[in-house]
C-alpha positions in Angstrom: -3.9 -39.9 -36.6 -2.2 -37.9 -33.8 -0.6 -39.9 -31.1 -2.2 -39.3 -27.7 0.0 -37.6 -25.2 1.3 -39.8 -22.4 0.2 -39.2 -18.9 2.2 -37.0 -16.5 5.0 -38.9 -14.8 6.3 -38.4 -11.3 9.2 -36.4 -12.8 6.7 -34.1 -14.5 4.9 -33.5 -11.2 8.2 -32.6 -9.6 8.8 -30.1 -12.4 5.4 -28.5 -11.8 6.1 -28.3 -8.1 9.5 -26.6 -8.8 8.0 -23.9 -11.1 5.1 -23.2 -8.7 7.5 -22.8 -5.7 9.7 -20.4 -7.7 6.7 -18.4 -8.8 5.3 -18.2 -5.2 8.7 -16.9 -4.0 8.8 -14.3 -6.7 5.4 -13.0 -5.7 6.4 -12.7 -2.1 9.8 -11.1 -2.7 8.4 -8.8 -5.4 6.1 -7.2 -2.8 8.9 -6.7 -0.4 10.9 -4.9 -3.1 8.1 -2.9 -4.6 6.9 -1.5 -1.3 10.4 -0.4 -0.3 10.6 -2.6 2.8 14.0 -3.8 1.6 16.1 -3.0 -1.4 19.2 -4.8 -0.4 21.5 -6.3 -3.1 20.8 -9.7 -1.5 17.1 -9.4 -2.3 17.6 -8.1 -5.8 20.1 -10.8 -6.6 17.6 -13.5 -5.3 14.8 -12.1 -7.4 16.9 -12.1 -10.5 18.1 -15.7 -9.8 14.5 -16.9 -9.3 13.4 -15.3 -12.5 16.3 -16.9 -14.5 15.6 -20.3 -12.9 12.1 -20.3 -14.4 13.6 -20.3 -17.9 16.8 -22.2 -17.0 15.9 -24.6 -14.2 19.3 -26.3 -14.3 21.0 -23.3 -12.6 19.2 -24.3 -9.4 21.1 -27.5 -8.8 24.6 -26.1 -9.3 25.6 -27.2 -5.8 25.3 -30.8 -4.5 23.0 -31.5 -1.6 25.8 -32.9 0.5 26.9 -29.3 1.1 23.5 -28.4 2.7 24.4 -29.4 6.3 27.6 -27.3 6.3 25.7 -24.3 4.8 23.0 -24.7 7.4 25.5 -24.5 10.2 27.1 -21.4 8.8 23.7 -19.9 8.1 22.5 -20.3 11.7 25.7 -18.8 13.1 25.4 -15.8 10.8 21.8 -15.2 11.7 22.6 -15.3 15.4 25.5 -12.9 15.1 23.4 -10.5 12.9 20.5 -10.4 15.3 22.9 -9.9 18.3 24.6 -6.9 16.5 21.3 -5.3 15.4 19.0 -6.2 18.2 17.2 -2.8 18.7 16.2 -2.7 15.0 15.0 -6.3 14.5 13.3 -5.8 11.1 16.5 -5.8 9.0 18.0 -8.9 10.7 14.6 -10.7 10.2 14.6 -9.9 6.5 18.2 -10.9 6.0 17.6 -14.1 7.8 14.7 -14.9 5.6 16.6 -14.1 2.4 19.6 -16.2 3.5 17.2 -19.2 4.2 15.7 -18.7 0.7 19.2 -18.6 -0.9 20.1 -21.9 0.8 16.9 -23.5 -0.4 17.0 -22.2 -4.0 20.6 -23.3 -4.6 19.6 -27.0 -4.4 16.8 -29.1 -5.8 14.1 -29.3 -3.1 12.2 -32.2 -1.6 8.5 -32.1 -0.8 9.2 -31.1 2.8 11.5 -28.3 1.7 8.9 -27.0 -0.8 6.4 -26.8 2.0 8.9 -24.8 4.1 9.4 -22.4 1.3 5.6 -22.1 0.8 5.1 -21.1 4.5 8.1 -18.8 4.3 6.6 -17.0 1.3 3.3 -16.7 3.2 5.3 -15.2 6.1 6.9 -12.6 3.8 3.5 -11.7 2.3 2.0 -11.2 5.8 5.1 -9.1 6.7 4.4 -7.0 3.7 0.8 -6.6 4.9 2.0 -5.5 8.4 4.6 -3.0 7.2 2.8 -1.8 4.1 -0.9 -1.2 3.8 -1.0 -0.6 0.0 -3.2 -2.5 -2.4 -0.3 -4.6 -3.5 -0.7 -6.8 -0.4 -4.2 -7.7 -1.5 -3.0 -8.5 -5.0 -0.2 -10.7 -3.6 -2.7 -12.6 -1.5 -5.0 -13.2 -4.4 -2.2 -14.5 -6.6 -0.7 -16.6 -3.8 -3.9 -18.4 -2.8 -4.5 -20.6 -5.9 -0.8 -21.4 -6.4 -0.5 -22.5 -2.8 -3.6 -24.7 -3.2 -2.0 -26.5 -6.2 1.2 -27.0 -4.3 -0.7 -28.5 -1.3 -2.5 -30.9 -3.7 0.6 -32.0 -5.4 2.3 -32.8 -2.1 -0.7 -34.6 -0.8 -1.0 -36.8 -3.9 2.7 -37.7 -4.0 3.5 -41.4 -4.0 6.1 -42.4 -1.4 7.8 -44.6 -4.0 8.4 -41.7 -6.3 11.8 -39.8 -6.2 12.2 -37.1 -3.6 13.5 -34.3 -5.7 14.8 -33.4 -9.2 18.3 -34.0 -10.6 20.2 -32.6 -13.5 19.4 -35.7 -15.5 15.6 -34.9 -15.3 16.2 -31.8 -17.5 18.3 -33.4 -20.3 15.5 -34.8 -22.4 12.9 -32.1 -21.3 10.9 -30.6 -24.2 8.6 -27.7 -23.3 6.1 -28.3 -26.2 5.7 -32.0 -25.3 5.3 -31.2 -21.6 2.6 -28.6 -22.3 0.7 -31.0 -24.5 0.9 -33.6 -21.7 -0.3 -31.1 -19.1 -3.2 -30.0 -21.3 -4.5 -33.6 -21.6 -3.8 -34.5 -18.0 -5.6 -31.7 -16.2 -9.2 -32.4 -15.5 -11.6 -29.4 -16.0 -13.0 -29.8 -12.5 -9.6 -29.2 -11.1 -9.7 -25.5 -12.0 -13.1 -25.2 -10.2 -11.7 -27.0 -7.2 -8.7 -24.7 -7.0 -10.8 -21.6 -7.4 -13.2 -22.8 -4.7 -10.4 -23.5 -2.3 -8.8 -20.1 -3.0 -12.1 -18.3 -2.5 -12.7 -20.2 0.7 -9.3 -19.2 1.9 -9.8 -15.5 1.0 -13.2 -15.5 2.7 -11.7 -17.0 5.9 -9.0 -14.3 5.9 -11.6 -11.6 5.4 -13.7 -13.0 8.3 -10.6 -13.0 10.5 -9.9 -9.4 9.4 -13.4 -8.3 10.3 -13.5 -9.8 13.8 -9.8 -9.3 14.8 -9.5 -6.5 17.4 -7.9 -3.4 16.0 -4.4 -2.8 17.1 -1.4 -1.1 15.5 1.6 -3.3 15.7 4.1 -0.6 15.0 3.1 1.2 18.2 4.0 -1.8 20.2 7.1 -2.6 18.1 8.6 0.6 16.8 11.4 -1.3 15.2 9.0 -2.6 12.6 8.5 0.9 11.2 10.2 1.3 7.9 11.5 4.9 7.5 11.0 6.3 4.1 13.3 8.6 2.0 11.7 12.0 1.5 11.9 13.7 -1.9 14.7 16.2 -2.0 12.3 19.1 -2.7 10.4 18.5 0.5 13.1 18.6 3.1 14.4 21.3 5.4 17.2 22.2 3.0 16.0 23.2 -0.4 18.3 23.7 -3.4 17.5 25.3 -6.8 16.4 22.5 -9.2 15.0 20.2 -6.4 11.4 20.6 -7.6 12.4 19.8 -11.2 13.6 16.4 -10.1 10.2 15.7 -8.6 8.0 16.9 -11.5 9.8 14.4 -13.8 8.1 11.6 -11.7 4.5 11.0 -12.7 3.7 8.7 -9.8 1.0 9.5 -7.3 1.9 11.7 -4.3 -1.4 11.7 -2.5 -5.1 11.3 -3.0 -7.9 13.3 -1.4 -11.5 12.2 -1.0 -13.7 15.3 -1.2 -17.5 14.9 -0.8 -18.3 18.2 -2.6 -16.1 19.1 -5.6 -17.3 22.7 -5.4 -15.6 23.2 -2.0 -12.2 22.8 -3.7 -10.7 25.9 -5.4 -10.1 25.8 -9.1 -6.4 25.7 -8.7 -5.7 24.4 -5.1 -2.3 24.9 -3.4 -1.2 22.1 -1.1 1.2 23.8 1.4 3.8 21.5 2.9 7.1 23.3 3.9 8.0 26.9 4.6 11.7 28.0 4.4 13.0 31.4 5.5 16.8 31.5 5.5 18.5 32.1 2.1 22.2 31.5 1.4 24.1 30.9 -1.9 21.1 29.5 -3.8 19.7 27.5 -1.0 16.7 27.9 1.4 16.5 26.2 4.7 14.5 26.5 7.9 15.8 28.6 10.8 16.2 26.9 14.1 16.5 30.1 16.1 13.9 32.8 16.9 14.4 36.4 17.9 12.2 35.9 21.0 12.3 32.9 23.2 9.3 31.1 21.8 9.2 27.4 21.2 8.6 27.1 17.4 7.7 23.4 17.3 5.4 21.4 19.6 5.0 17.7 19.7 1.7 15.9 20.2 1.7 12.2 20.6 -2.0 11.7 19.8 -4.4 10.8 17.1 -6.2 14.1 17.2 -5.2 17.7 17.1 -7.3 20.9 17.1 -5.9 23.9 15.1 -8.4 26.5 16.5 -5.6 28.7 17.8 -4.2 29.0 14.2 -7.6 30.2 12.9 -8.9 33.7 13.1 -12.6 32.8 13.8 -12.9 29.1 14.7 -16.7 29.3 15.2 -17.2 30.2 11.6 -15.8 27.0 10.3 -18.4 24.5 9.2 -16.7 23.0 6.2 -16.4 19.4 5.1 -14.2 16.5 6.1 -11.5 15.6 3.7 -9.6 12.3 3.8 -6.0 12.5 2.6 -4.0 9.4 1.6 -0.4 10.3 1.5 1.8 7.8 -0.4 5.0 6.6 1.3 8.4 8.2 0.9 7.0 11.5 -0.3 7.7 13.7 2.8 7.2 13.8 6.5 5.4 17.1 6.0 1.7 16.9 5.4 0.0 18.6 2.5 -2.5 21.2 3.8 -4.8 23.1 1.5 -5.8 25.7 4.0 -7.3 26.2 7.4 -9.2 23.5 9.2 -10.6 22.8 12.6 -8.9 19.5 13.4 -6.6 16.8 12.0 -7.2 13.2 12.9 -5.1 10.1 12.3 -6.1 6.4 12.4 -3.5 5.7 15.1 -1.4 7.6 17.6 1.1 9.8 15.8 4.0 11.9 17.0 2.9 15.0 15.2 5.2 18.1 15.0 3.3 21.3 14.8 5.1 24.6 13.9 2.8 27.5 14.9 5.3 30.0 13.4 5.1 28.6 9.9 1.8 26.7 10.3 3.2 23.4 9.1 2.5 19.9 10.2 4.9 17.0 10.0 5.4 13.5 11.3 8.5 12.3 13.2 10.1 10.8 10.1 9.0 10.1 6.5 7.3 6.7 6.2 7.7 4.2 3.5 4.0 3.3 3.7 0.7 5.0 3.3 -0.2 7.8 5.8 -3.9 8.4 6.2 -5.4 11.4 8.0 -8.6 13.4 8.0 -9.0 17.1 7.9 -12.2 18.2 9.7 -14.1 21.3 8.6 -11.7 22.4 5.8 -11.8 25.9 4.4 -9.3 25.9 1.6 -9.8 29.6 0.8 -8.8 30.8 4.3 -5.1 30.9 5.2 -3.7 30.4 8.7 -3.3 33.5 10.8 0.1 35.0 11.5 2.0 33.8 14.5 3.0 35.9 17.6 6.5 36.4 16.2 5.1 37.9 13.0 3.7 40.8 15.0 7.3 42.0 15.2 7.3 42.6 11.5 4.7 45.3 11.9 6.7 47.0 14.7 8.6 50.0 13.3 11.0 50.2 16.2 12.0 46.6 16.0 12.5 46.8 12.3 14.6 49.9 12.6 16.9 48.2 15.0 17.1 44.8 13.3 17.8 46.2 9.9 21.0 47.7 11.2 22.3 44.3 12.4 24.3 42.3 9.8 25.9 39.7 12.1 25.6 36.1 11.0 23.3 35.1 13.9 20.7 37.7 13.3 20.4 36.8 9.7 19.3 33.3 10.6 16.9 34.3 13.4 13.2 34.5 12.7 11.6 36.8 11.7 14.8 38.7 10.8 15.5 35.9 8.3 12.5 36.9 6.2 14.1 40.3 5.5 17.7 39.4 4.9 19.9 37.4 2.5 23.6 36.6 2.6 24.8 38.4 -0.5 28.0 40.0 -1.6 28.2 43.7 -2.0 28.0 43.5 -5.8 25.0 41.3 -5.7 23.2 43.4 -3.1 23.9 46.5 -5.2 22.4 44.8 -8.3 19.2 44.0 -6.3 19.0 47.6 -5.1 19.2 48.8 -8.7 16.4 46.4 -9.7 14.3 47.6 -6.7 14.7 51.2 -7.7 13.7 50.4 -11.2 10.5 48.6 -9.9 9.7 51.5 -7.6 9.8 53.9 -10.4 7.0 52.0 -12.2 3.8 54.0 -11.9 0.9 52.3 -10.1 -2.2 51.8 -12.1 -4.4 52.8 -9.1 -6.2 49.4 -8.9 -4.5 48.5 -5.7 -4.4 50.7 -2.6 -1.9 48.4 -0.8 1.6 49.4 -1.8 2.9 45.9 -0.9 0.6 44.2 -3.3 1.3 46.8 -6.0 5.0 46.2 -5.7 4.5 42.4 -5.8 2.7 42.8 -9.1 5.6 44.8 -10.5 8.0 42.0 -9.4 5.9 39.4 -11.1 5.6 41.4 -14.3 9.3 42.1 -14.3 10.2 38.4 -14.0 7.7 37.4 -16.7 9.2 40.0 -19.1 12.8 38.9 -18.6 12.4 35.1 -18.1 10.4 32.3 -19.6 9.4 29.1 -18.0 11.0 25.8 -19.1 11.0 22.5 -17.4 14.1 21.3 -19.2 16.1 24.5 -18.8 19.4 24.3 -16.9 20.2 27.9 -15.9 23.8 28.7 -15.6 26.0 31.6 -14.5 26.3 34.4 -17.0 28.0 37.0 -14.9 31.5 36.6 -13.6 30.9 39.3 -11.0 28.1 37.5 -9.3 28.9 34.8 -6.7 25.2 34.0 -6.0 23.5 31.5 -8.4 20.1 33.3 -8.0 21.5 36.7 -8.9 23.4 35.2 -11.8 20.1 33.7 -13.1 18.4 37.1 -12.8 21.2 38.8 -14.7 21.3 36.2 -17.5 17.6 36.5 -18.4 17.5 32.8 -19.2 14.5 30.5 -18.6 14.0 28.6 -15.4 11.7 26.5 -13.2 9.2 27.5 -10.6 11.8 27.6 -7.8 13.8 30.2 -9.7 10.9 32.5 -10.1 9.8 32.1 -6.4 13.4 32.6 -5.1 13.8 35.7 -7.3 10.6 37.2 -6.0 11.6 36.5 -2.4 15.0 38.3 -2.9 13.3 41.3 -4.6 10.8 41.7 -1.9 13.4 41.4 0.9 15.6 44.0 -0.9 12.6 46.4 -0.7 12.0 45.7 3.0 9.0 43.4 2.5 9.2 40.1 4.5 9.0 37.1 2.2 9.6 33.4 2.5 9.8 30.3 0.2 7.0 27.7 0.2 7.1 24.2 -1.4 4.3 21.8 -1.9 1.9 20.9 -4.7 -0.4 22.9 -6.9 -3.3 21.6 -8.9 -4.3 17.9 -9.4 -6.8 16.0 -11.3 -10.3 14.7 -10.7 -11.5 11.2 -11.5 -14.5 10.8 -13.8 -16.9 10.6 -10.8 -15.4 13.7 -9.3 -15.1 12.0 -5.9 -11.4 11.5 -5.7 -8.8 14.2 -6.3 -5.3 12.8 -7.3 -2.1 14.8 -6.9 1.0 13.4 -8.6 4.6 14.3 -8.2 4.5 16.2 -11.4 2.3 18.7 -9.6 5.1 19.6 -7.3 5.5 23.4 -7.1 7.3 26.2 -5.3 5.9 29.7 -4.6 6.4 32.4 -2.0 4.5 34.1 0.8 4.7 37.9 1.3 3.8 39.7 4.5 1.3 42.5 3.7 0.2 45.6 5.6 -2.9 43.7 7.1 -0.6 41.5 9.0 -1.2 38.3 6.9 1.0 36.2 4.8 -0.1 36.6 1.2 0.4 33.7 -1.2 2.2 34.9 -4.3 2.9 32.6 -7.3 5.4 34.4 -9.6 5.7 31.4 -12.0 4.4 32.3 -15.5 0.9 31.0 -16.3 0.9 27.7 -18.2 3.5 25.9 -16.2 1.0 23.1 -15.4 0.3 22.6 -19.1 4.1 22.3 -19.6 4.1 19.5 -17.0 1.3 17.8 -18.7 3.1 17.8 -22.0 6.1 16.3 -20.3 3.9 13.7 -18.8 2.1 12.9 -22.1 4.8 10.5 -23.2 4.6 8.4 -20.0 0.9 8.4 -19.5 -1.3 7.0 -22.2 -4.3 9.4 -22.2 -6.3 6.9 -24.2 -6.4 4.7 -21.1 -7.8 7.5 -18.9 -10.9 5.4 -18.2 -8.8 2.5 -16.8 -6.7 4.9 -14.8 -9.8 6.3 -13.1 -11.1 2.8 -12.5 -7.8 1.8 -10.8 -7.8 5.0 -8.7 -11.4 4.3 -7.6 -10.4 0.8 -6.7 -7.5 2.0 -4.6 -9.9 4.5 -2.9 -12.2 1.7 -2.0 -9.3 -0.3 -0.7 -8.0 2.6 1.4 -11.5 3.4 2.7 -12.8 -0.1 3.6 -9.5 -2.0 4.3 -6.9 0.5 5.4 -9.5 2.7 7.1 -11.2 -0.2 8.9 -10.5 0.7 12.5 -12.2 0.0 15.8 -15.0 2.5 15.1 -15.7 0.8 11.8 -15.9 -2.5 13.6 -18.5 -1.0 16.0 -20.5 0.5 13.1 -20.5 -2.8 11.3 -21.6 -4.7 14.3 -24.4 -2.2 14.9 -25.6 -2.5 11.3 -25.6 -6.3 11.5 -27.5 -6.2 14.8 -30.2 -4.0 13.2 -30.5 -6.3 10.2 -30.7 -9.3 12.6 -33.6 -7.6 14.4 -35.4 -7.1 11.1 -34.9 -10.8 10.3 -35.9 -12.0 13.8 -39.3 -10.4 13.7 -40.8 -12.6 11.0 -39.1 -15.6 12.6 -40.7 -14.9 15.9 -44.1 -14.7 14.2 -43.4 -18.0 12.5 -42.5 -19.6 15.8 -45.7 -18.4 17.4 -47.6 -19.8 14.4 -45.9 -23.2 14.9 -47.1 -23.1 18.5 -50.7 -22.7 17.5 -50.5 -25.9 15.4 -50.6 -27.9 18.7 -53.9 -26.9 20.3 -53.9 -29.6 22.9 -50.6 -28.4 24.4 -49.5 -25.1 25.7 -46.2 -23.6 24.5 -44.6 -24.3 27.9 -45.6 -28.0 27.7 -44.2 -28.4 24.2 -40.8 -27.0 25.0 -40.4 -27.2 28.8 -39.8 -23.4 29.0 -42.1 -20.5 29.5 -44.4 -19.3 26.8 -42.1 -16.7 25.5 -39.1 -19.0 25.2 -39.7 -20.6 21.8 -39.7 -17.3 20.0 -36.4 -16.4 21.7 -34.6 -19.7 21.2 -35.3 -20.1 17.5 -33.4 -17.0 16.3 -30.5 -17.7 18.6 -30.0 -21.2 17.0 -30.2 -19.9 13.4 -26.5 -18.8 13.1 -25.4 -22.3 14.1 -27.9 -23.9 11.8 -26.8 -21.6 8.9 -23.1 -22.4 9.6 -23.8 -26.1 9.6 -25.7 -25.9 6.3 -22.9 -23.9 4.6 -20.3 -26.4 5.9 -22.3 -29.4 4.5 -22.8 -27.7 1.2 -19.1 -26.8 0.9 -18.1 -30.4 1.6 -20.6 -31.8 -0.9 -19.5 -29.3 -3.6 -15.9 -30.2 -2.9 -16.4 -33.9 -3.4 -18.6 -33.2 -6.4 -16.0 -31.1 -8.2 -13.1 -33.3 -7.2 -12.6 -36.0 -9.9 -12.5 -39.6 -8.8 -8.8 -40.0 -9.9 -7.9 -37.1 -7.6 -9.9 -38.3 -4.7 -8.1 -41.6 -4.7 -4.4 -42.2 -4.4 -2.2 -42.4 -7.5 -1.7 -46.2 -6.9 -4.9 -47.6 -8.5 -4.0 -51.2 -7.5 -3.8 -50.4 -3.8 -7.1 -48.6 -3.9 -8.9 -51.5 -5.6 -7.4 -54.0 -3.1 -8.6 -51.8 -0.2 -12.1 -51.4 -1.6 -12.4 -55.2 -2.4 -11.4 -56.0 1.2 -14.1 -53.8 2.6 -16.8 -55.3 0.3 -15.6 -58.8 1.1 -16.1 -58.3 4.9 -19.6 -57.0 4.3 -20.5 -59.7 1.8 -19.3 -62.6 4.0 -21.7 -61.5 6.8 -24.7 -62.0 4.5 -26.9 -65.1 5.3 -26.6 -66.3 1.7 -23.7 -65.6 -0.7 -22.6 -66.5 -4.2 -19.3 -68.5 -4.1 -18.3 -67.2 -7.5 -18.7 -63.6 -6.4 -16.8 -64.3 -3.2 -13.9 -65.8 -5.2 -13.8 -62.7 -7.4 -13.6 -60.5 -4.4 -10.8 -62.6 -2.9 -8.9 -62.5 -6.2 -9.1 -58.7 -6.2 -8.0 -58.5 -2.6 -5.2 -61.0 -2.6 -4.5 -62.3 -6.1 -2.0 -61.0 -8.7 -3.1 -58.3 -11.0 -3.1 -60.3 -14.3 -5.7 -62.8 -12.8 -8.1 -60.0 -11.7 -11.7 -60.0 -13.0 -13.2 -56.7 -14.0 -13.2 -54.6 -10.8 -16.1 -52.3 -11.8 -18.4 -55.3 -12.6 -17.5 -57.2 -9.5 -18.1 -54.2 -7.2 -21.4 -53.5 -8.9 -22.6 -57.0 -8.4 -21.5 -57.1 -4.8 -23.3 -53.9 -3.9 -26.4 -55.2 -5.6 -26.4 -58.5 -3.6 -25.9 -56.5 -0.4 -28.9 -54.3 -1.1 -31.0 -57.4 -2.1 -30.3 -59.2 1.2 -31.2 -56.1 3.2 -34.7 -56.2 1.8 
């Protein structure tokens, strides 16, 4: 026969409290690390230490508690100095202060009060994550934190003052995990899980209600120091080097998501244009900061709304759909734009940088959190019109003058930069030979535009000499070439998309055709319901734009067909395609979170209040009819005599009192359910003797007030109240007889 497991001791409860506190801290710190709010070595070391302490608890008490006052003084001094030195940027000192406090609390065994301090500090870190990051990880943290916090609160409320305050090294010497788990399984009442779940649900409902009624405001606008700058991917910055896109496509994480109402409005192979670069030098493209004419190339708009009508040929013809774009953090400060649109709208006021020369849109800095914006009346098939400076490219006199200038300043001025490249004489002669070879190719007559015909020859030439490979590392093969792009063209080796795009730009410029480099994304994937289009970093791409005779920038993608399939093959090892259903489900869940939680602004609050008001009117009509029916039940009195108000007042007062009545009913039901699920041994203190003495004293007072009493029963109550424990009668029988005598005397 198996020996029954002994009950949990006070030391076992301290162990449970220790593990729960460590787990809660890991949940809070993990969100800070995963969202990129802080990645300091102090944070990483603390997370590793907490993880090891779950398996090896004895490493927590390495220092004696007598060192705690001295460390506290040093800690306070360090925090004050850190805040004083970094006062304008208050976020980093706040995080460092919290981490230092956690370190001082995790190096020692903690008391109940210190465990509560860590619990509230973990809640503060989770809320900080919610303020600084609006990703779905905040909701996951809150759901995981709520039940653990409820258990910790219960353990601290049921603690006996006579029990030890905290653990010691001696408490772990005879610890056996299997025996402890067996004790825990027999000691936990099944109703306890229901109670914890009920309290956690009540807490989450309360937070949701506060979220719904709280006025909408953007804390980062009032406290700019709370904004966490992100680190843009190298391929989406103003300086672009060959091989930068290859580093991005090896990352399968999500770059952005687009909610599109009608899937047919999206092209079969969409291009998401982000950044345009015009100056080329030694294998690098970068954006020119000078223009040939005095025209401001960038304009700042500190607003939540911007109209792009001036960048569209015919704004009145735009009647497309509204697309909601959810750009993940630390991708780029440049926004992915599929084509022309009427307006761009943000949830909050943004410092938007608009470049009318390149038709690009960017924020002040890359953000580490989600950026949400809406494109109104999108037409993905219509490009932006050329800028006023691009008209110089069609002026023969300007081109005749500018092509004779080879000084360094003119080569970096726009639009001259779209026609020039800083190459050595040998490299320039090589390009001229290739251009003569392409010019000699006869035209098949299908294209009347010589620019488009030449571009087709360039694409065919690159496809014949080079193959696409994601893993290729092109190197120099010609000692005479000092430019890496010319060396790649001479080698005939394989390359990535940026090599094909850069080669096409140089070949077009060598023939007098303006061209520029474009980086962004191409393609994407639909979910199963075809309501959400997901673009990952593996869809990063580079192509070029060529200025044709019609005065428009023509998108040209010289990369060989099938490059997206190569990316998918590279991704096949990291993404289990057998779990496509679950991936789509997670993406849909994230979309709902972004739409209803992240996108819940002041207008959403107003719409929700309007819908509730309409539903309330529908509900109040039958209630008014019911109140009038009640009034007709009293034929001898008029409605005004029954209530003291006018005849219309009863039908108005009843619906207004229903919310208070409903709230009171729900509160009573919750309290009753709470005490029903709560076991008796959890409702009472752990000291059973003290509880019996208190209950016997209450019954004795009531029993002595009766006109007639049983002396034997009175003696039993006095023994339970004042006598020693060995002399006690059966408490349950005595209490039952006493309550029965009290009820009998009432009759």
